[in-house]
C-alpha positions in Angstrom: -4.3 110.3 -69.2 -7.2 109.2 -67.0 -7.3 106.0 -65.1 -4.7 103.4 -64.1 -2.4 101.9 -66.7 -3.4 98.3 -67.6 -0.4 98.4 -69.9 2.6 100.7 -69.5 5.9 100.8 -71.4 9.2 102.2 -70.3 11.5 103.0 -73.3 10.5 99.7 -74.8 13.0 98.8 -77.6 13.6 95.9 -79.9 16.5 95.6 -82.3 17.1 92.9 -84.9 20.8 93.3 -85.8 21.1 96.8 -87.2 17.3 97.2 -87.6 15.5 99.0 -84.8 12.0 97.6 -85.0 10.6 99.3 -81.9 12.4 102.5 -80.7 12.1 103.5 -77.1 8.3 103.8 -76.9 6.5 105.0 -73.8 2.7 104.6 -73.7 0.1 104.2 -70.9 -3.1 102.3 -71.7 -5.9 102.8 -69.1 -7.9 99.9 -67.9 -11.0 99.0 -69.8 -10.5 100.9 -73.1 -9.7 99.9 -76.7 -6.3 101.3 -77.6 -5.1 101.1 -81.2 -1.6 101.1 -82.6 -2.2 102.5 -86.1 0.5 102.3 -88.7 1.6 100.7 -92.0 3.1 97.3 -92.4 6.6 97.3 -90.9 5.9 100.1 -88.4 6.7 97.9 -85.4 3.2 97.1 -84.3 3.4 93.3 -84.2 6.9 93.4 -82.6 5.4 95.6 -79.9 2.6 93.1 -79.3 5.0 90.2 -79.3 7.0 91.9 -76.6 4.0 92.8 -74.5 2.7 89.3 -74.7 6.1 87.9 -73.7 6.8 86.2 -77.0 9.8 88.4 -77.6 12.3 89.7 -75.1 13.0 93.4 -75.4 16.5 94.5 -76.3 16.2 97.2 -73.7 13.5 98.9 -71.6 10.5 97.1 -70.0 6.7 97.2 -69.7 4.1 96.2 -67.3 0.8 94.4 -68.0 -1.7 94.6 -65.1 1.3 95.5 -62.9 3.5 92.5 -64.0 6.8 93.1 -65.7 7.1 91.5 -69.1 10.8 90.8 -68.5 10.8 89.5 -64.9 7.2 88.1 -64.4 6.4 86.5 -67.8 4.3 83.7 -66.3 2.2 86.1 -64.4 1.7 88.2 -67.5 0.6 85.2 -69.5 -2.1 84.4 -66.9 -3.9 87.7 -67.4 -3.7 88.1 -71.2 -5.3 86.7 -74.3 -3.5 86.9 -77.7 -4.9 86.8 -81.2 -1.8 86.9 -83.5 -1.8 87.5 -87.2 -0.7 83.9 -87.9 -3.4 81.2 -87.7 -3.2 79.0 -84.6 -6.4 76.9 -84.9 -6.0 73.4 -86.3 -7.8 73.0 -89.6 -8.6 69.3 -89.1 -10.2 69.8 -85.7 -13.7 71.2 -85.0 -14.3 74.6 -83.5 -15.2 73.0 -80.2 -12.1 70.9 -80.1 -9.8 73.8 -80.8 -11.3 75.9 -78.0 -11.5 73.0 -75.5 -7.9 72.0 -76.0 -6.9 75.6 -75.4 -8.9 75.6 -72.1 -7.2 72.4 -71.0 -3.8 73.9 -71.8 -4.6 76.6 -69.2 -5.1 73.9 -66.6 -8.8 74.0 -66.3 -10.7 70.9 -65.2 -12.7 69.0 -67.7 -16.0 70.4 -66.5 -14.6 73.9 -66.3 -13.0 73.6 -69.7 -16.4 72.5 -71.2 -18.2 75.5 -69.6 -15.6 78.0 -70.8 -15.5 76.5 -74.3 -19.3 76.9 -74.6 -19.2 80.4 -73.2 -16.4 81.5 -75.6 -18.1 79.9 -78.7 -21.5 81.4 -77.8 -19.9 84.9 -77.2 -18.2 84.8 -80.6 -21.5 83.5 -82.2 -20.0 80.2 -83.3 -21.9 77.7 -81.1 -24.0 76.4 -84.0 -20.8 75.7 -86.0 -19.0 74.0 -83.1 -18.9 70.6 -84.7 -17.7 71.7 -88.1 -14.0 71.3 -89.0 -12.2 74.6 -89.1 -11.2 73.9 -92.7 -14.8 74.6 -93.6 -14.9 77.9 -91.8 -15.0 81.3 -93.6 -12.3 83.9 -93.0 -14.6 85.8 -90.6 -15.5 82.6 -88.6 -11.8 81.7 -88.3 -10.9 85.0 -86.8 -13.8 84.8 -84.4 -12.6 81.3 -83.5 -9.1 82.6 -82.8 -10.6 85.2 -80.4 -12.8 82.5 -78.7 -9.6 80.4 -78.1 -8.0 83.4 -76.4 -11.0 84.0 -74.1 -11.1 80.7 -72.2 -8.8 82.0 -69.4 -10.9 85.2 -68.8 -8.1 87.6 -69.8 -8.0 91.1 -68.3 -6.1 92.3 -71.3 -6.5 91.2 -75.0 -4.0 91.7 -77.7 -5.6 91.7 -81.2 -3.0 91.9 -83.9 -4.6 93.0 -87.2 -7.7 90.9 -86.3 -9.7 91.9 -89.5 -6.8 91.6 -92.0 -8.2 90.2 -95.3 -11.8 90.0 -94.2 -14.7 91.3 -96.3 -16.6 94.4 -95.1 -19.5 92.4 -93.6 -17.2 90.1 -91.6 -15.1 93.1 -90.5 -18.1 94.9 -89.2 -19.4 91.8 -87.4 -16.0 91.4 -85.6 -16.0 95.1 -84.7 -19.3 94.6 -82.8 -17.9 91.6 -80.9 -14.8 93.6 -80.0 -17.0 96.4 -78.7 -18.9 93.9 -76.5 -15.6 92.7 -75.1 -14.7 96.2 -74.1 -18.2 96.7 -72.5 -17.4 93.7 -70.3 -14.3 95.5 -68.9 -11.6 94.0 -71.0 -8.6 96.2 -71.9 -7.9 95.7 -75.6 -4.7 96.6 -77.5 -5.6 96.5 -81.2 -3.1 96.9 -84.1 -4.3 97.9 -87.5 -3.4 99.8 -90.6 -7.1 100.4 -91.4 -7.8 104.0 -90.3 -11.5 103.5 -90.3 -11.1 100.5 -87.9 -9.1 102.7 -85.5 -11.7 105.5 -85.7 -14.6 103.2 -85.1 -13.2 101.0 -82.3 -10.5 102.9 -80.4 -10.9 105.2 -77.4 -7.2 106.3 -77.9 -4.9 105.9 -80.9 -1.1 105.8 -81.1 0.2 106.5 -84.6 3.3 104.3 -85.1 5.9 104.7 -87.9 9.3 103.2 -88.3 9.3 101.9 -84.7 8.4 105.2 -83.0 5.1 106.6 -81.6 4.7 109.9 -83.6 1.4 110.9 -82.1 -1.1 109.7 -79.5 -4.6 111.0 -78.6 -8.3 110.3 -79.0 -9.3 109.9 -82.7 -11.1 113.3 -82.5 -8.0 114.8 -80.9 -5.7 113.5 -83.6 -8.1 114.7 -86.4 -8.2 118.2 -84.8 -4.5 118.6 -85.6 -5.4 118.7 -89.3 -6.5 122.2 -90.4 -9.4 122.1 -92.8 -10.0 119.9 -95.9 -7.8 118.3 -98.4 -8.6 118.4 -102.2 -6.7 115.8 -104.2 -6.2 116.6 -107.9 -4.9 113.7 -110.1 -3.6 114.8 -113.5 -2.9 112.7 -116.5 0.9 112.9 -116.3 3.5 114.2 -113.8 4.3 117.0 -116.3 0.6 118.1 -116.4 0.5 118.0 -112.6 3.7 120.2 -112.3 2.2 122.8 -114.6 -1.1 122.9 -112.6 0.8 123.0 -109.3 2.8 126.1 -110.5 -0.4 127.8 -111.5 -2.0 127.1 -108.2 1.0 128.4 -106.3 1.0 131.6 -108.5 -2.6 132.1 -107.4 -1.8 131.8 -103.8 -3.2 128.3 -103.0 -1.5 126.1 -100.4 -0.6 123.1 -102.6 1.9 120.2 -102.6 2.9 118.0 -105.5 3.5 114.3 -105.5 4.1 112.7 -108.9 0.9 113.1 -110.8 -1.2 114.3 -107.8 -1.6 117.7 -106.2 -3.0 118.1 -102.7 -4.6 121.5 -102.0 -5.3 122.5 -98.4 -8.2 124.7 -97.4 -10.2 125.6 -94.3 -13.4 124.8 -96.3 -13.2 123.2 -99.6 -16.4 124.6 -100.9 -15.0 128.1 -100.7 -12.1 127.4 -103.1 -13.5 124.8 -105.4 -14.9 127.4 -107.9 -11.5 129.0 -108.3 -9.8 125.6 -108.7 -12.2 124.6 -111.4 -11.4 127.8 -113.3 -7.7 127.0 -113.2 -8.3 123.4 -114.2 -10.3 124.2 -117.3 -8.8 122.6 -120.3 -6.3 120.6 -118.1 -6.2 116.8 -118.4 -7.7 116.1 -115.0 -8.3 112.4 -114.1 -9.8 112.7 -110.7 -10.8 115.3 -108.1 -11.5 114.2 -104.5 -12.4 116.2 -101.4 -11.3 114.6 -98.1 -12.4 115.7 -94.7 -10.0 115.3 -91.7 -9.4 111.6 -90.9 -6.6 109.5 -89.4 -5.2 108.7 -92.8 -4.7 112.4 -93.4 -3.1 112.8 -89.9 -0.7 110.1 -90.7 0.2 111.7 -94.0 0.7 115.1 -92.3 3.0 113.6 -89.7 5.0 111.2 -91.8 4.7 112.4 -95.4 3.4 109.1 -96.7 0.3 107.0 -96.8 -0.7 104.2 -94.4 -1.0 101.9 -97.3 2.2 102.9 -99.1 4.1 99.8 -100.3 1.3 97.5 -99.3 1.1 94.3 -101.3 -2.0 93.8 -103.4 -3.0 90.4 -102.3 -5.3 88.9 -99.6 -2.8 88.2 -96.7 -5.3 86.2 -94.7 -6.2 83.8 -97.6 -2.5 83.5 -98.3 -1.8 82.3 -94.8 -4.7 79.8 -95.0 -3.3 78.4 -98.3 0.2 78.2 -96.9 -0.9 76.2 -93.9 -2.9 73.8 -96.1 0.2 73.3 -98.3 2.3 72.4 -95.3 -0.4 69.9 -94.2 
């Protein structure tokens, strides 16, 4: 891998009782890139970030951040990093300015320096005109940008962004993507966790696919997608019984097909070459949906793990839930 390692892990492991949340991972993240940990909820991404940012002590192994050990030099690590966790840290009853300024003072900056850094951070995250509003009036996208602004006041060399766009609408997500890209262009090394494959494809220079505490693959987004041969055609039938009958018919005709409940996945070098034959076999069958998917990181994950990135995901807005929970506590 080119370049020096801004972050490097050495058999980094974290156990909670009998559960191994992170299992002997070894990665090297070059300076100045966006590196994504891509995986479903529960894969170990947040635990990894919490160890690298010194919030959690590893069960075994170690890691270095800008050359500092996370187990032996925690204070030095904290001086060179910024962290945007999933949980909200900004105070709803304070203004955007007050939240960022307090964070700057916590880093030991003088009043004048803290004011300068606060303004720079708010302007960079495009929140300057909203600086005097209470955070309770901010939209979800503004809140996430404020969280990043709070983490910028110490000029971090490394930024940890843990699911930074979780729960945001498409417009707010894209806006935040552009700001993250600007951060990278300024030379900041960014470790991004996400379970949105399109986010990893858009932002990341390199992607590590994480599942059940292990790194199962690591490469550039294009390199990972190159591991998938051809297209995937998804055929959803009315019932599992219908799907089983069609699946048998496809196998009898020599197609490469797999069955999962009421859905069949057919693999092909080029979907357009086999679609006419598939349509012939499907005539008269209770087909609900047919979908052609080109190689993407979701398909890579399915190929490597046998399950979807979104499998088991709760169908509610996690970000809004955390906002509501905080207000109830207040």
